[in-house]
Each structure stands twice: as structure tokens, then as C-alpha cells.
C-alpha positions in Angstrom: -37.3 58.6 -16.1 -37.6 54.8 -16.2 -36.1 54.4 -12.7 -38.7 56.8 -11.3 -41.5 54.8 -12.9 -40.1 51.5 -11.6 -39.3 53.1 -8.2 -35.8 51.7 -8.2 -32.4 53.3 -7.7 -30.3 54.0 -10.8 -27.5 52.0 -9.4 -29.8 49.0 -9.1 -31.0 49.4 -12.6 -27.5 49.5 -14.1 -26.0 46.9 -11.8 -24.3 44.0 -13.7 -23.1 41.2 -11.5 -19.6 40.1 -11.9 -19.0 36.4 -12.4 -16.7 34.8 -9.9 -13.8 33.0 -11.3 -12.8 31.4 -8.0 -12.1 28.0 -9.5 -9.6 29.3 -12.0 -8.1 31.7 -9.5 -7.7 28.8 -7.0 -5.9 26.8 -9.6 -3.6 29.7 -10.4 -2.8 30.1 -6.7 -2.1 26.4 -6.3 0.4 26.6 -9.1 2.1 29.6 -7.5 2.2 27.8 -4.2 3.8 24.7 -5.8 6.6 27.0 -7.1 6.9 29.2 -4.0 5.3 27.4 -1.0 6.1 30.1 1.5 4.4 33.0 -0.3 2.1 35.1 1.9 -0.9 37.0 0.6 1.1 40.1 -0.4 3.6 38.2 -2.6 0.7 36.0 -3.9 -1.3 39.1 -4.8 1.7 40.7 -6.6 2.4 37.4 -8.5 -1.2 37.1 -9.5 -1.3 40.7 -10.8 1.9 40.0 -12.8 0.2 37.1 -14.4 -2.7 39.3 -15.4 -5.3 38.6 -12.6 -7.4 41.6 -11.5 -8.1 40.5 -7.9 -8.3 42.2 -4.6 -6.4 41.7 -1.4 -9.3 40.3 0.6 -10.1 37.6 -1.9 -6.4 36.5 -2.1 -6.2 36.4 1.8 -9.5 34.4 2.0 -8.5 31.9 -0.7 -5.0 31.5 0.6 -6.4 30.7 4.1 -8.7 28.2 2.4 -5.7 26.5 0.6 -3.9 26.3 3.9 -1.0 28.5 2.7 0.8 31.4 4.4 1.4 29.9 7.8 3.9 31.5 10.2 6.9 29.3 11.0 
């Protein structure tokens, strides 16, 4: 096969990098925080998914920390 000739793994050959939409995601998260300033990452994740974002928990937690949201009071 071609992968054997090139001496690379099949997964490397078929890998397609995913573009990061962090700018648009950050803007969406800011809008949510304006409406609900005390949302934590779980509610933020649920709201983003309701709005059609396909995003993981770790990214939401990291970006929420970056935005300064989700502080305990």
C-alpha cells in the first residue's frame, strides 16, 4: 500500500487537522456571560450545545478561565 511505501502510519496519512474556531467560540461565550454572568463551565457547555456548538468540556473550562468567569463566591 501507499502507506507502506511512504513508511507512515495510516492514521497519519488520513489525518485532517481541525480548524480552531476559538475566536467565534469566545465571542459566543462572552454573550452568554453577559446574559448569565454566574454560569459555570457545565451550564456554559450545555448552553453552547443548545446553540449548536460542538465543543468539549476541557475547551469550555479553559476558555471560561481565560475570560475570568466561573468564580466561586
